[in-house]
Backbone as numpy.savetxt, mean C-alpha at the origin, in Angstrom:
# Nx Ny Nz CAx CAy CAz Cx Cy Cz
-11.51 -7.84 -10.40 -10.48 -7.94 -9.37 -9.92 -9.35 -9.33
-8.62 -9.44 -9.05 -7.98 -10.73 -8.83 -7.47 -10.78 -7.40
-7.47 -11.96 -6.80 -7.01 -12.16 -5.44 -5.83 -13.12 -5.44
-4.74 -12.72 -4.76 -3.59 -13.60 -4.58 -3.41 -13.80 -3.08
-3.75 -14.99 -2.61 -3.68 -15.30 -1.18 -3.57 -16.80 -1.04
-2.61 -17.28 -0.24 -2.44 -18.72 -0.12 -3.44 -19.36 0.83
-4.25 -18.56 1.51 -5.31 -19.10 2.38 -6.56 -19.37 1.54
-6.90 -20.63 1.39 -8.05 -20.97 0.55 -9.34 -20.35 1.07
-9.45 -20.17 2.38 -10.65 -19.56 2.94 -10.84 -18.14 2.42
-9.74 -17.38 2.35 -9.82 -16.01 1.83 -10.19 -16.04 0.36
-9.51 -16.87 -0.41 -9.76 -16.93 -1.86 -11.20 -17.30 -2.17
-11.74 -18.24 -1.42 -13.07 -18.75 -1.74 -14.20 -17.91 -1.17
-13.91 -17.11 -0.14 -15.00 -16.41 0.53 -15.04 -14.91 0.29
-13.96 -14.32 -0.20 -13.91 -12.86 -0.26 -15.00 -12.29 -1.17
-15.29 -12.97 -2.26 -16.36 -12.50 -3.15 -17.73 -12.59 -2.51
-17.91 -13.56 -1.62 -19.18 -13.71 -0.92 -19.31 -12.69 0.21
-18.22 -12.46 0.94 -18.24 -11.52 2.06 -18.29 -10.07 1.60
-17.73 -9.82 0.42 -17.71 -8.46 -0.14 -18.37 -8.49 -1.51
-19.69 -8.49 -1.55 -20.41 -8.70 -2.82 -20.19 -7.59 -3.85
-19.66 -6.45 -3.41 -19.38 -5.38 -4.36 -18.16 -5.64 -5.21
-17.36 -6.64 -4.82 -16.15 -6.97 -5.57 -16.46 -8.02 -6.62
-16.02 -7.78 -7.83 -16.18 -8.76 -8.91 -14.87 -9.53 -9.05
-14.79 -10.66 -8.37 -13.56 -11.46 -8.35 -13.56 -12.40 -9.55
-12.64 -12.18 -10.47 -12.58 -13.00 -11.69 -11.45 -14.03 -11.63
-10.54 -13.87 -10.67 -9.45 -14.84 -10.51 -9.02 -14.84 -9.06
-8.85 -16.04 -8.49 -8.39 -16.18 -7.11 -7.37 -17.29 -7.07
-6.10 -16.93 -6.82 -5.00 -17.89 -6.92 -4.11 -17.81 -5.69
-3.22 -18.80 -5.55 -2.38 -18.88 -4.36 -1.05 -18.19 -4.53
-0.59 -17.96 -5.77 0.72 -17.36 -5.98 0.68 -16.30 -7.07
1.63 -15.39 -7.01 1.78 -14.37 -8.05 2.12 -15.03 -9.38
2.95 -16.07 -9.34 3.35 -16.75 -10.57 2.14 -17.32 -11.31
1.19 -17.90 -10.56 0.00 -18.45 -11.20 -0.84 -17.34 -11.82
-0.94 -16.22 -11.14 -1.71 -15.09 -11.69 -1.07 -14.59 -12.99
0.25 -14.48 -13.01 0.92 -13.97 -14.21 0.82 -14.97 -15.36
0.71 -16.26 -15.05 0.49 -17.24 -16.11 -0.90 -17.08 -16.71
-1.90 -16.80 -15.86 -3.28 -16.67 -16.34 -3.51 -15.33 -17.04
-2.84 -14.27 -16.58 -2.95 -12.93 -17.14 -4.40 -12.42 -17.22
-5.14 -12.44 -16.13 -6.51 -11.93 -16.20 -6.51 -10.41 -16.39
-7.54 -9.90 -17.01 -7.70 -8.45 -17.17 -8.56 -7.96 -16.00
-7.94 -7.23 -15.09 -8.63 -6.78 -13.87 -8.22 -5.34 -13.54
-9.07 -4.67 -12.75 -8.78 -3.30 -12.32 -7.72 -3.26 -11.23
-7.66 -4.31 -10.40 -6.71 -4.31 -9.29 -6.44 -5.75 -8.87
-5.24 -5.98 -8.36 -4.88 -7.27 -7.77 -4.81 -7.10 -6.26
-5.59 -7.88 -5.55 -5.59 -7.88 -4.10 -4.53 -8.88 -3.64
-3.49 -8.39 -2.97 -2.31 -9.22 -2.68 -2.04 -9.33 -1.19
-1.92 -10.56 -0.70 -1.42 -10.78 0.66 0.10 -10.74 0.60
0.72 -10.14 1.62 2.18 -9.99 1.59 2.91 -11.29 1.85
2.37 -12.15 2.71 3.09 -13.34 3.17 2.35 -14.56 2.64
2.86 -15.14 1.56 2.08 -16.09 0.80 2.32 -17.55 1.13
3.55 -17.93 1.47 3.81 -19.37 1.58 5.10 -19.62 2.35
5.34 -20.85 2.66 6.59 -21.26 3.30 7.67 -21.35 2.23
8.61 -20.41 2.25 9.62 -20.36 1.19 10.60 -21.52 1.23
10.68 -22.23 2.35 11.56 -23.40 2.39 11.00 -24.51 1.51
9.67 -24.54 1.35 9.03 -25.54 0.50 8.91 -25.05 -0.94
8.68 -23.75 -1.12 8.54 -23.17 -2.46 9.43 -21.93 -2.55
10.74 -22.12 -2.71 11.67 -20.99 -2.65 11.55 -20.01 -3.80
10.89 -20.38 -4.88 10.82 -19.50 -6.04 9.55 -18.64 -6.06
8.71 -18.78 -5.06 7.48 -18.00 -5.01 7.78 -16.58 -4.55
7.30 -15.60 -5.31 7.50 -14.20 -4.93 6.48 -13.78 -3.89
6.92 -12.92 -2.98 6.00 -12.30 -2.05 6.59 -10.96 -1.62
5.83 -10.21 -0.82 6.31 -8.93 -0.35 6.61 -7.96 -1.48
7.70 -7.19 -1.32 8.09 -6.19 -2.30 8.34 -6.83 -3.66
8.94 -8.02 -3.68 9.22 -8.70 -4.94 7.93 -8.97 -5.71
6.87 -9.37 -5.00 5.59 -9.65 -5.65 4.97 -8.37 -6.19
5.04 -7.29 -5.42 4.49 -6.00 -5.86 5.17 -5.56 -7.14
6.50 -5.62 -7.16 7.23 -5.17 -8.34 6.95 -6.05 -9.55
6.79 -7.35 -9.33 6.49 -8.24 -10.45 5.13 -7.90 -11.06
4.15 -7.65 -10.22 2.79 -7.36 -10.71 2.71 -5.99 -11.36
3.28 -4.98 -10.72 3.22 -3.64 -11.31 4.03 -3.60 -12.60
5.07 -4.42 -12.67 5.85 -4.50 -13.90 5.05 -5.06 -15.06
4.00 -5.83 -14.75 3.10 -6.35 -15.78 1.92 -5.41 -16.03
1.93 -4.25 -15.37 0.87 -3.28 -15.60 -0.32 -3.37 -14.67
-0.25 -4.20 -13.64 -1.36 -4.33 -12.71 -1.31 -3.26 -11.61
-2.47 -2.78 -11.21 -2.59 -2.01 -9.97 -2.66 -3.01 -8.82
-1.97 -2.71 -7.73 -1.88 -3.65 -6.61 -2.38 -2.99 -5.34
-3.19 -3.71 -4.61 -3.60 -3.29 -3.27 -3.23 -4.39 -2.29
-2.44 -4.05 -1.29 -2.05 -5.01 -0.26 -3.25 -5.25 0.66
-3.51 -6.53 0.93 -4.56 -6.91 1.89 -3.92 -7.88 2.86
-3.57 -7.40 4.05 -2.67 -8.18 4.92 -2.90 -7.84 6.38
-2.39 -8.72 7.24 -2.38 -8.44 8.67 -1.15 -7.64 9.08
-0.27 -7.36 8.12 0.94 -6.59 8.40 0.58 -5.19 8.88
1.18 -4.76 10.00 0.87 -3.45 10.57 2.09 -2.55 10.70
3.30 -3.07 10.50 4.50 -2.26 10.70 4.57 -1.17 9.64
4.71 0.08 10.09 4.55 1.21 9.19 5.63 1.27 8.12
6.87 0.87 8.44 7.91 0.94 7.43 7.74 -0.15 6.37
7.19 -1.29 6.75 6.90 -2.32 5.76 5.80 -1.84 4.82
4.75 -1.24 5.39 3.65 -0.73 4.56 4.12 0.42 3.67
4.96 1.29 4.22 5.50 2.38 3.42 6.35 1.82 2.29
7.10 0.76 2.56 7.91 0.14 1.52 7.04 -0.43 0.41
5.87 -0.92 0.76 4.95 -1.44 -0.26 4.47 -0.32 -1.17
4.14 0.83 -0.59 3.73 1.98 -1.39 4.90 2.44 -2.26
6.10 2.48 -1.67 7.28 2.89 -2.42 7.58 1.93 -3.57
7.23 0.66 -3.41 7.48 -0.35 -4.44 6.45 -0.29 -5.56
5.36 0.48 -5.36 4.38 0.64 -6.42 2.96 0.27 -6.08
2.70 -0.24 -4.86 1.32 -0.56 -4.49 0.46 0.70 -4.44
-0.77 0.60 -4.90 -1.69 1.73 -4.89 -2.49 1.84 -3.60
-2.33 0.86 -2.73 -3.04 0.91 -1.47 -2.63 -0.22 -0.56
-2.99 -0.08 0.72 -2.75 -1.14 1.71 -3.94 -1.15 2.65
-4.62 -2.27 2.72 -5.83 -2.42 3.53 -5.61 -3.54 4.54
-5.93 -3.27 5.79 -5.72 -4.26 6.85 -6.83 -5.30 6.88
-6.45 -6.56 7.07 -7.42 -7.63 7.23 -8.18 -7.51 8.55
-7.68 -6.66 9.44 -8.35 -6.47 10.73 -9.54 -5.53 10.63
-9.69 -4.83 9.51 -10.80 -3.89 9.36 -12.13 -4.63 9.24
-13.24 -4.00 9.65 -14.56 -4.58 9.39 -14.75 -4.81 7.89
-15.48 -5.86 7.54 -15.62 -6.25 6.15 -16.14 -5.12 5.27
-17.14 -4.41 5.76 -17.73 -3.33 4.97 -16.74 -2.22 4.67
-15.94 -1.85 5.67 -14.95 -0.80 5.47 -13.85 -1.27 4.53
-13.41 -2.53 4.68 -12.38 -3.06 3.79 -12.87 -3.07 2.35
-14.11 -3.48 2.15 -14.68 -3.50 0.80 -14.70 -2.09 0.19
-15.09 -1.11 0.99 -15.13 0.27 0.52 -13.75 0.74 0.05
-12.72 0.44 0.83 -11.36 0.86 0.48 -10.85 0.12 -0.76
-11.15 -1.17 -0.86 -10.71 -1.94 -2.02 -11.36 -1.43 -3.30
-12.62 -1.06 -3.22 -13.31 -0.49 -4.38 -12.71 0.85 -4.76
-12.26 1.60 -3.75 -11.63 2.89 -4.01 -10.34 2.71 -4.82
-9.55 1.71 -4.45 -8.32 1.45 -5.21 -8.66 0.95 -6.61
-9.65 0.07 -6.72 -10.04 -0.48 -8.02 -10.52 0.61 -8.98
-11.09 1.68 -8.43 -11.61 2.76 -9.27 -10.55 3.81 -9.59
-9.31 3.56 -9.18 -8.23 4.47 -9.51 -7.71 5.28 -8.36
-8.25 5.08 -7.15 -7.82 5.83 -5.99 -6.58 5.25 -5.34
-6.12 5.93 -4.31 -4.96 5.48 -3.55 -5.34 5.44 -2.08
-5.08 4.32 -1.43 -5.41 4.16 -0.02 -4.10 4.03 0.77
-3.80 5.04 1.57 -2.58 5.06 2.37 -2.94 4.84 3.83
-2.40 3.82 4.50 -2.71 3.57 5.91 -2.34 4.76 6.79
-3.05 4.90 7.90 -2.81 6.03 8.80 -1.37 6.10 9.26
-0.76 4.95 9.54 0.63 4.95 10.01 1.58 5.49 8.95
1.29 5.21 7.67 2.13 5.70 6.59 1.87 7.18 6.34
0.65 7.62 6.55 0.34 9.06 6.45 1.24 9.83 7.41
1.46 9.27 8.60 2.35 9.92 9.56 3.77 10.05 9.05
4.27 9.01 8.37 5.60 9.06 7.79 5.66 10.15 6.71
4.65 10.19 5.86 4.62 11.17 4.78 4.56 12.60 5.32
3.81 12.78 6.41 3.72 14.12 7.00 5.08 14.58 7.51
5.84 13.68 8.11 7.19 14.02 8.58 8.09 14.37 7.40
7.99 13.59 6.31 8.82 13.85 5.13 8.49 15.21 4.52
7.21 15.58 4.53 6.81 16.90 4.02 7.33 17.99 4.95
7.15 17.79 6.25 7.55 18.82 7.22 9.06 19.06 7.18
9.83 18.02 6.88 11.28 18.15 6.88 11.86 18.41 5.49
10.98 18.70 4.54 11.44 19.16 3.24 11.80 18.10 2.23
11.56 16.83 2.52 11.88 15.78 1.55 10.84 15.70 0.43
9.61 16.09 0.75 8.54 16.18 -0.24 8.05 17.62 -0.22
8.15 18.31 -1.35 7.93 19.76 -1.34 6.77 20.25 -2.19
6.30 19.48 -3.14 5.31 19.97 -4.10 3.89 19.90 -3.55
3.63 20.64 -2.46 2.30 20.67 -1.87 1.90 22.12 -1.62
0.62 22.39 -1.80 0.10 23.71 -1.48 -0.09 23.82 0.03
-0.32 25.03 0.51 -0.54 25.23 1.94 -1.79 24.48 2.41
-2.84 24.49 1.60 -4.07 23.78 1.96 -3.82 22.28 2.04
-3.04 21.74 1.11 -2.72 20.31 1.16 -1.91 19.97 2.40
-1.00 20.84 2.76 -0.21 20.62 3.98 -1.11 20.61 5.21
-2.08 21.51 5.25 -3.00 21.57 6.38 -3.84 20.29 6.46
-4.28 19.82 5.31 -5.07 18.59 5.26 -4.23 17.39 5.71
-3.01 17.29 5.21 -2.13 16.20 5.60 -1.84 16.25 7.10
-1.61 17.43 7.63 -1.35 17.59 9.06 -2.52 17.05 9.88
-3.73 17.40 9.47 -4.91 16.94 10.20 -5.11 15.44 10.11
-4.96 14.89 8.90 -5.16 13.47 8.73 -4.10 12.65 9.46
-2.86 13.17 9.50 -1.79 12.47 10.21 -2.07 12.38 11.70
-2.88 13.28 12.20 -3.24 13.28 13.62 -4.59 12.64 13.88
-5.13 11.96 12.88 -6.34 11.18 13.05 -7.62 11.98 13.04
-7.58 13.25 12.60 -8.79 14.06 12.55 -9.69 13.59 11.41
-10.98 13.68 11.62 -11.95 13.30 10.60 -12.07 14.41 9.56
-12.69 14.09 8.43 -12.94 15.12 7.42 -13.81 16.23 8.00
-14.78 15.85 8.81 -15.67 16.85 9.41 -14.90 17.82 10.30
-13.99 17.29 11.10 -13.20 18.15 11.99 -12.29 19.09 11.20
-11.64 18.55 10.16 -10.74 19.38 9.37 -11.53 20.41 8.57
-12.68 19.99 8.03 -13.51 20.92 7.26 -13.94 22.11 8.12
-14.25 21.84 9.37 -14.65 22.92 10.28 -13.50 23.88 10.52
-12.29 23.35 10.65 -11.12 24.19 10.88 -10.77 25.04 9.67
-10.94 24.47 8.47 -10.51 25.15 7.25 -11.65 25.88 6.53
-12.87 25.75 7.06 -14.05 26.42 6.49 -14.31 26.01 5.04
-14.24 24.70 4.81 -14.58 24.14 3.51 -15.50 22.93 3.73
-16.08 22.42 2.65 -16.97 21.28 2.77 -16.18 19.98 2.85
-16.82 18.96 3.42 -16.16 17.65 3.50 -15.90 17.08 2.11
-16.85 17.28 1.18 -16.66 16.74 -0.18 -15.45 17.39 -0.86
-15.24 18.67 -0.60 -14.07 19.35 -1.15 -12.79 18.73 -0.60
-12.78 18.47 0.70 -11.60 17.87 1.33 -11.31 16.48 0.78
-12.36 15.71 0.54 -12.16 14.36 0.02 -11.53 14.41 -1.38
-11.92 15.39 -2.17 -11.30 15.57 -3.46 -9.83 15.95 -3.34
-9.54 16.87 -2.40 -8.16 17.24 -2.12 -7.35 16.03 -1.70
-7.94 15.20 -0.84 -7.22 14.05 -0.30 -6.89 13.03 -1.40
-7.81 12.83 -2.33 -7.55 11.91 -3.44 -6.33 12.36 -4.23
-6.29 13.64 -4.59 -5.14 14.17 -5.33 -3.87 14.13 -4.48
-4.02 14.41 -3.19 -2.87 14.47 -2.30 -2.22 13.10 -2.13
-3.01 12.07 -1.91 -2.45 10.73 -1.71 -1.75 10.23 -2.97
-2.30 10.54 -4.12 -1.63 10.15 -5.37 -0.27 10.84 -5.48
-0.26 12.14 -5.19 0.98 12.90 -5.28 2.02 12.40 -4.29
1.58 12.14 -3.06 2.51 11.68 -2.04 3.06 10.29 -2.35
2.21 9.42 -2.88 2.66 8.08 -3.23 3.71 8.14 -4.33
3.47 8.99 -5.33 4.46 9.15 -6.40 5.77 9.70 -5.84
5.66 10.66 -4.91 6.86 11.25 -4.33 7.64 10.24 -3.51
6.93 9.39 -2.76 7.59 8.37 -1.95 8.37 7.41 -2.83
7.81 7.08 -3.99 8.48 6.15 -4.90 9.76 6.73 -5.48
9.83 8.06 -5.52 10.99 8.71 -6.13 12.14 8.94 -5.14
11.86 8.79 -3.84 12.89 9.03 -2.83 13.81 7.83 -2.69
15.06 8.10 -2.32 16.01 7.02 -2.05 15.96 6.66 -0.58
16.43 5.46 -0.21 16.46 5.09 1.21 17.23 6.09 2.06
18.36 6.58 1.56 19.17 7.51 2.36 18.43 8.82 2.60
17.67 9.30 1.61 16.90 10.53 1.79 15.83 10.36 2.87
15.18 9.22 2.87 14.15 8.95 3.86 14.76 8.77 5.24
15.88 8.06 5.29 16.56 7.85 6.57 16.97 9.17 7.21
17.53 10.07 6.40 17.94 11.38 6.93 16.74 12.16 7.44
15.66 12.15 6.68 14.48 12.93 7.07 13.84 12.39 8.35
13.87 11.07 8.53 13.22 10.46 9.69 14.17 10.26 10.86
15.44 10.61 10.68 16.41 10.47 11.76 16.79 9.04 12.03
16.78 8.19 10.99 17.13 6.79 11.15 18.61 6.57 10.87
19.12 5.45 11.29 20.52 5.13 11.04 20.70 4.73 9.58
21.86 5.03 8.99 22.13 4.63 7.60 21.96 3.13 7.42
21.21 2.75 6.39 21.00 1.34 6.09 19.74 0.74 6.70
19.05 1.49 7.58 17.85 0.94 8.23 16.76 0.56 7.23
16.65 1.33 6.14 15.58 1.09 5.18 16.07 0.43 3.90
17.36 0.16 3.80 17.90 -0.30 2.54 17.22 -1.56 2.04
16.93 -2.50 2.95 16.33 -3.76 2.53 14.94 -3.54 1.94
14.22 -2.54 2.48 12.85 -2.33 2.03 12.78 -1.61 0.69
13.70 -0.64 0.49 13.62 0.16 -0.74 14.62 -0.27 -1.81
15.56 -1.11 -1.50 16.63 -1.44 -2.43 16.09 -2.05 -3.72
16.60 -1.58 -4.85 16.21 -2.15 -6.14 16.66 -3.60 -6.26
17.71 -3.95 -5.50 18.21 -5.32 -5.59 17.38 -6.30 -4.77
16.58 -5.79 -3.83 15.83 -6.70 -2.95 14.54 -7.14 -3.61
14.65 -7.83 -4.73 13.48 -8.26 -5.47 13.27 -9.76 -5.42
14.22 -10.47 -4.87 14.10 -11.91 -4.75 13.25 -12.26 -3.54
12.38 -13.27 -3.69 11.46 -13.62 -2.61 12.20 -13.96 -1.32
13.35 -14.62 -1.45 14.08 -15.02 -0.25 14.68 -13.80 0.45
15.07 -12.76 -0.32 15.57 -11.53 0.29 14.49 -10.90 1.14
13.26 -10.84 0.59 12.16 -10.23 1.35 11.88 -11.03 2.62
11.88 -12.36 2.51 11.56 -13.18 3.68 12.59 -12.98 4.78
13.87 -12.86 4.40 14.91 -12.66 5.40 14.74 -11.31 6.07
14.40 -10.28 5.30 14.17 -8.95 5.88 12.97 -8.97 6.81
11.93 -9.68 6.37 10.66 -9.60 7.08 10.67 -10.37 8.39
11.38 -11.50 8.45 11.28 -12.34 9.63 12.53 -12.33 10.48
13.61 -11.76 9.94 14.85 -11.77 10.68 15.62 -13.06 10.57
15.23 -13.90 9.60 15.95 -15.19 9.43 17.28 -14.96 8.76
């Protein structure tokens, strides 16, 4: 695993706090990571890396995700960012997961390992967005059982609760969920901003900055993110 975070405390301590993670590179910028080109299963990326007025060429946010995935890296966001449309935009840009820094260390480690092993971790708030897109016909390639599982997870039900309702085992549901999140993430990446806006009842242009192919410059992301 590689870590990209401008906080030295995070870079230096994450391997100690999460001993299950094999951290082979810990750097402050995406540019430094791409210069080093480490071979890793996943890149752990903070969304907000630096003061762009001092380092205007540093990529962050969606621009950083696209740069890393363009080099063939799997990316997992590790951030304090909680806004659901920002997190959904990260998944749409190619991130394989988003894990909150507010989570307990043990739970965060578990989720990061899941992404490193090829899984997809979708935040609960983004699951809600995906459920709306499925319900309104923007994402259609789901079985009835997958729809039932997504419906339950979007409402915060546990695997045990859903398993009881559907008369299946929890392990079976977890397998379904792994396939489902991969499928939904791929579907989200294929949708246009206007399709998502229509499905969610948003005004035209509300999501353009997050999904736009042109919004790859670090300064574009910073302006979208902070309102500057």
